[in-house]
C-alpha positions in Angstrom: -56.8 -52.9 -25.7 -54.8 -51.1 -28.4 -51.4 -49.4 -27.7 -51.0 -45.5 -27.2 -47.9 -43.5 -28.2 -46.0 -40.8 -26.4 -43.4 -38.9 -28.4 -40.1 -37.7 -26.9 -39.5 -34.5 -28.9 -35.7 -34.2 -29.5 -35.7 -33.3 -33.1 -34.1 -35.8 -35.4 -33.3 -37.9 -32.2 -36.8 -38.0 -31.1 -38.5 -41.3 -30.6 -41.8 -43.0 -29.7 -42.8 -44.7 -26.5 -45.4 -47.4 -27.3 -47.7 -48.5 -24.3 -50.1 -51.3 -24.4 -50.4 -55.1 -24.3 -48.7 -57.5 -26.6 -45.7 -55.4 -27.6 -43.1 -57.9 -26.9 -44.8 -60.4 -29.3 -45.1 -57.7 -31.9 -41.7 -56.1 -31.3 -40.3 -57.3 -34.6 -42.8 -55.3 -36.7 -42.3 -52.0 -34.6 -38.5 -52.3 -34.8 -38.5 -53.1 -38.6 -40.8 -50.1 -39.1 -38.3 -47.7 -37.6 -35.0 -49.5 -38.1 -35.4 -51.6 -41.3 -32.8 -54.1 -42.4 -30.6 -53.8 -39.2 -28.9 -56.7 -37.4 -30.3 -57.0 -33.8 -28.9 -58.3 -30.7 -30.9 -58.8 -27.4 -29.4 -58.1 -24.0 -31.5 -59.5 -21.0 -31.1 -61.0 -17.6 -31.5 -64.6 -16.4 -34.9 -64.0 -14.9 -36.5 -62.0 -17.7 -35.0 -64.5 -20.3 -37.1 -67.3 -18.8 -40.2 -65.2 -19.1 -40.1 -63.1 -22.2 -37.0 -63.9 -24.3 -38.4 -66.6 -26.6 -41.5 -64.6 -27.8 -39.3 -61.5 -28.4 -36.8 -63.5 -30.4 -39.4 -65.1 -32.4 -41.0 -61.8 -33.2 -37.6 -60.2 -34.2 -36.8 -63.2 -36.4 -40.3 -63.1 -38.1 -39.7 -59.6 -39.2 -36.9 -60.9 -41.4 -34.1 -59.3 -39.4 -30.7 -60.8 -38.7 -30.8 -61.7 -35.1 -27.6 -62.5 -33.3 -27.3 -64.7 -30.3 -28.7 -63.0 -27.2 -26.5 -61.9 -24.3 -27.8 -62.9 -20.9 -26.5 -61.4 -17.5 -27.3 -62.4 -14.0 -30.4 -60.6 -12.7 -30.2 -58.1 -10.0 -28.6 -54.7 -9.2 -25.1 -56.4 -8.8 -24.9 -56.7 -12.6 -25.0 -52.9 -12.9 -21.2 -52.6 -12.6 -18.1 -52.1 -14.7 -17.2 -55.8 -14.6 -20.6 -56.9 -16.1 -20.3 -54.0 -18.6 -17.0 -55.2 -19.8 -18.3 -58.7 -20.2 -21.3 -57.3 -22.3 -19.0 -55.4 -24.5 -16.8 -58.4 -25.1 -19.9 -60.5 -25.9 -21.0 -57.9 -28.4 -17.8 -57.6 -30.2 -17.4 -61.5 -30.3 -20.6 -61.6 -32.2 -19.1 -59.4 -34.9 -21.3 -56.3 -34.5 -21.2 -53.5 -36.9 -22.1 -49.8 -36.5 -25.6 -50.5 -37.9 -26.2 -53.2 -35.3 -29.1 -52.4 -32.9 -29.0 -53.5 -29.3 -32.5 -54.5 -27.9 -32.6 -54.1 -24.1 -35.2 -56.5 -22.6 -35.6 -56.1 -18.9 -35.9 -53.8 -15.9 -33.9 -50.7 -15.1 -30.6 -52.6 -14.6 -30.7 -54.1 -18.1 -31.9 -50.8 -19.6 -29.2 -48.8 -18.0 -26.4 -51.4 -18.6 -27.5 -52.0 -22.2 -27.9 -48.3 -23.0 -24.4 -47.6 -21.8 -23.0 -50.5 -23.7 -24.7 -49.2 -26.8 -23.3 -45.7 -26.2 -19.7 -46.9 -26.1 -19.5 -50.0 -28.3 -18.0 -49.0 -31.7 -18.4 -45.4 -30.4 -22.2 -45.7 -30.5 -24.9 -48.2 -31.5 -28.6 -47.6 -31.8 -30.7 -49.3 -29.2 -34.3 -50.2 -28.3 -35.8 -50.3 -24.9 -38.3 -53.1 -24.0 -38.8 -52.4 -20.3 -40.4 -55.3 -18.3 -41.0 -53.6 -14.9 -43.3 -50.8 -14.0 -40.2 -48.7 -12.8 -38.5 -49.1 -16.0 -41.6 -48.4 -18.0 -42.3 -45.1 -16.4 -38.7 -43.9 -15.6 -35.3 -45.6 -16.5 -36.2 -46.6 -20.1 -37.1 -42.9 -21.1 -34.8 -40.1 -21.4 -31.4 -41.5 -22.4 -29.7 -41.8 -19.0 -27.5 -44.8 -19.1 -24.8 -46.1 -16.8 -23.6 -48.4 -14.1 -22.9 -48.0 -10.3 -19.6 -47.6 -8.6 -18.4 -48.2 -5.0 -18.7 -44.5 -4.6 -22.3 -44.3 -5.5 -25.2 -45.0 -7.8 -25.1 -44.2 -11.5 -21.8 -42.2 -11.3 -20.5 -43.8 -14.6 -22.5 -43.5 -17.7 -23.6 -41.4 -20.6 -26.7 -39.7 -22.1 -27.7 -41.9 -25.0 -31.3 -41.8 -26.3 -33.0 -45.0 -27.5 -34.6 -45.2 -30.9 -37.8 -46.7 -29.6 -39.4 -47.8 -26.3 -41.9 -50.7 -26.1 -43.8 -50.7 -22.8 -45.7 -53.9 -22.8 -48.3 -53.6 -20.1 -49.0 -57.3 -20.2 -45.6 -58.2 -18.9 -46.4 -56.5 -15.6 -48.6 -59.4 -14.7 -45.5 -61.4 -14.1 -44.1 -59.1 -11.5 -44.5 -59.7 -7.8 -46.3 -57.0 -5.9 -43.1 -55.7 -4.3 -41.6 -54.9 -7.7 -44.9 -53.2 -8.9 -44.8 -51.1 -5.7 -41.2 -50.2 -6.4 -42.3 -48.8 -9.8 -45.3 -47.2 -8.3 -43.2 -44.9 -6.1 -41.8 -43.4 -9.4 -45.4 -43.0 -10.7 -46.3 -41.1 -7.6 -43.3 -38.9 -8.1 -44.7 -37.4 -11.3 -47.7 -36.2 -9.4 -45.7 -34.6 -6.7 -43.4 -32.7 -9.2 -46.0 -30.7 -11.1 -49.2 -32.7 -11.6 -51.4 -32.5 -8.5 -54.5 -33.7 -10.3 -52.5 -36.8 -11.2 -51.6 -37.5 -7.6 -55.4 -37.1 -6.7 -56.1 -39.6 -9.5 -53.6 -42.0 -7.9 -55.2 -41.7 -4.5 -58.5 -42.8 -6.1 -57.1 -45.5 -8.4 -53.7 -46.6 -7.2 -54.8 -49.7 -5.4 -56.8 -50.8 -8.4 -54.0 -50.4 -10.8 -51.6 -52.3 -8.6 -54.2 -55.0 -8.4 -54.0 -55.5 -12.1 -56.5 -53.2 -13.9 -55.0 -53.0 -17.4 -56.7 -49.7 -18.4 -55.6 -47.9 -15.2 -52.0 -49.3 -15.5 -51.8 -48.0 -19.1 -53.1 -44.7 -18.1 -50.7 -44.2 -15.3 -47.8 -45.3 -17.6 -49.0 -42.8 -20.3 -49.2 -39.8 -18.0 -45.8 -40.7 -16.4 -44.1 -41.0 -19.7 -45.7 -37.8 -20.9 -44.5 -36.0 -17.9 -41.0 -37.4 -18.2 -40.9 -36.8 -22.0 -41.8 -33.1 -21.5 -39.0 -32.7 -19.0 -36.4 -34.5 -21.1 -37.4 -32.4 -24.2 -36.9 -29.2 -22.4 -33.6 -30.3 -20.5 -32.0 -33.4 -22.0 -28.7 -33.1 -20.2 -30.0 -32.3 -16.8 -28.7 -28.8 -16.6 -31.7 -27.6 -14.4 -35.3 -28.6 -15.0 -34.5 -32.3 -15.3 -33.2 -32.4 -11.8 -36.8 -32.2 -10.6 -37.1 -35.9 -11.7 -34.8 -36.7 -8.7 -37.4 -35.9 -6.1 -36.6 -38.2 -3.3 -33.5 -39.6 -4.9 -30.9 -37.6 -3.0 -32.1 -39.3 0.2 -33.0 -42.6 -1.4 -29.6 -43.0 -3.1 -27.9 -42.6 0.2 -30.0 -45.3 1.8 -29.4 -47.6 -1.2 -25.7 -47.0 -0.9 -25.6 -48.1 2.7 -27.9 -51.1 2.0 -25.5 -52.2 -0.6 -27.7 -51.9 -3.7 -29.1 -55.4 -3.1 -32.6 -56.9 -2.7 -33.0 -55.8 0.9 -34.0 -52.2 -0.3 -35.3 -51.7 -3.8 -34.7 -48.5 -5.7 -38.4 -47.6 -5.6 -38.6 -48.4 -1.9 -35.6 -46.0 -1.3 -37.4 -43.3 -3.4 -40.6 -43.8 -1.5 -38.8 -43.1 1.9 -36.8 -40.4 0.2 -39.8 -38.5 -1.1 -41.3 -38.5 2.4 -38.0 -37.1 3.8 -37.9 -34.4 1.0 -41.5 -33.4 2.1 -40.6 -33.6 5.8 -37.6 -31.3 5.1 -39.7 -28.9 3.2 -42.2 -28.7 6.2 -39.2 -28.2 8.6 -38.0 -25.3 6.4 -41.5 -23.6 6.4 -41.9 -24.3 2.7 -44.7 -26.8 2.6 -47.9 -27.4 4.5 -47.6 -30.3 7.1 -51.0 -31.5 5.7 -49.4 -32.2 2.3 -46.6 -34.3 3.7 -49.2 -36.2 5.8 -51.2 -36.8 2.7 -48.2 -38.2 0.9 -47.2 -40.4 3.7 -50.8 -41.8 4.0 -51.0 -42.6 0.3 -47.7 -44.5 0.2 -48.6 -46.3 3.4 -51.9 -47.3 2.1 -50.6 -49.3 -0.9 -47.8 -50.8 1.2 -44.7 -48.7 0.4 -42.3 -47.8 3.2 -42.3 -44.2 4.5 -39.6 -44.3 7.1 -36.1 -45.8 7.3 -36.5 -47.1 10.8 -36.5 -50.8 9.6 -33.3 -50.5 7.6 -30.7 -51.0 10.4 -32.3 -54.3 11.3 -32.9 -55.2 7.7 -29.3 -54.6 6.7 -27.3 -55.0 9.9 -23.7 -54.0 10.2 -24.0 -50.8 8.3 -23.4 -47.2 9.4 -26.9 -45.7 9.5 -25.8 -42.6 11.3 -27.1 -39.4 9.7 -23.4 -38.2 9.3 -22.6 -41.3 7.2 -25.8 -41.0 5.1 -25.0 -37.3 4.5 -21.5 -38.4 3.3 -23.1 -40.6 0.8 -25.2 -37.6 -0.3 -22.0 -35.7 -0.9 -21.1 -38.0 -3.6 -24.4 -37.5 -5.5 -24.2 -36.4 -9.2 -26.1 -33.1 -8.3 -23.4 -31.8 -6.0 -22.1 -28.6 -7.4 -19.1 -26.8 -5.9 -19.5 -29.0 -2.9 -23.0 -28.0 -2.3 -26.0 -30.5 -2.5 -29.0 -29.6 -4.6 -32.1 -30.9 -3.0 -35.5 -31.1 -4.7 -38.1 -29.8 -2.2 -41.7 -29.0 -2.3 -44.1 -26.1 -1.6 -46.9 -28.6 -1.8 -48.1 -31.6 -3.7 -47.4 -30.8 -7.4 -45.1 -27.9 -6.5 -41.6 -29.2 -6.5 -38.5 -27.1 -7.0 -34.7 -27.1 -6.8 -32.9 -25.8 -3.8 -29.2 -25.6 -3.1 -27.6 -24.4 0.1 -30.0 -26.3 2.4 -28.7 -26.3 6.0 -27.3 -29.8 6.8 -28.5 -29.6 10.4 -32.0 -29.7 9.1 -31.2 -32.7 6.8 -29.7 -34.5 9.8 -32.8 -33.9 11.9 -35.0 -35.3 9.1 -32.7 -38.4 8.7 -32.8 -38.9 12.5 -36.6 -38.7 12.6 -36.9 -41.2 9.7 -34.6 -43.7 11.3 -36.3 -43.2 14.7 -33.0 -42.3 16.4 
């Protein structure tokens, strides 16, 4: 199966997303074609290093490029913080990087976001290449130039917009992922159907389980459509001044759940988004904006593949937290989309009909949270 290409149209800062098998082993050729004669340094995490670092390094070296020693951080969301960023920057500088050095981020969303931010600030800006190794990173975090780290005040509150020069989405590496990680990425795939592609959501209802089970053609198609959807939004609204906020469907609720869960493995980002999308549709129904049948259809599809659709299990899964609606709404108040003290929610008039809405009554939000938590 050959690779396909999706273009992110940002003028002279535009770049290609290549999608297909074998791209890690062929990375050197693709990087050399676009960034010839440039020194390279790979950033990855301890888990991904054991799976994919050697073939990537071999490919980069075979291209004739000067390849510096790789930087390896601990795996997990805990590495997406200022302390790890400082360590990565120190490691980069200790390797004698120059302005023409290219950082290659090999890993999931944590490595991509961390590496992109490091590239944005090291020597006031390095070029970087994304080599995403999870479904979530391939369809979401590796595309669009959002980089950053978490803070104790919330998720992704420290960062920069810094576009990659190339994205290599190797569909073959997805075979190494546990199903739970695949499902976390699949939630973001579903999101694109809910925003403005109802036919894609219908396609997922018919094909989702098969692509999760490993069908390579269906996986590649889902990634292609997702990347095309995100690329179109990014090209129209790179810095998230309006339209791009639609990509946060489910995230205002989801980020609040993640914050209370502590950004650990108890609740993965995609799992939080799954619950959050259901809550966004439930809120839309409560406000009389969306047919109840569409919310039920979403819930049924997510449940059918094994994604969580309520937050009822979280207090037992992460004991000791404050899972009250009031506390979760306080987390929402620290969201990046808050403007003049008002939270902007992404709501829906139906599947494929999402829109931005400010000034939503928080009483209704609290009711939805209580319903999801079963309290």
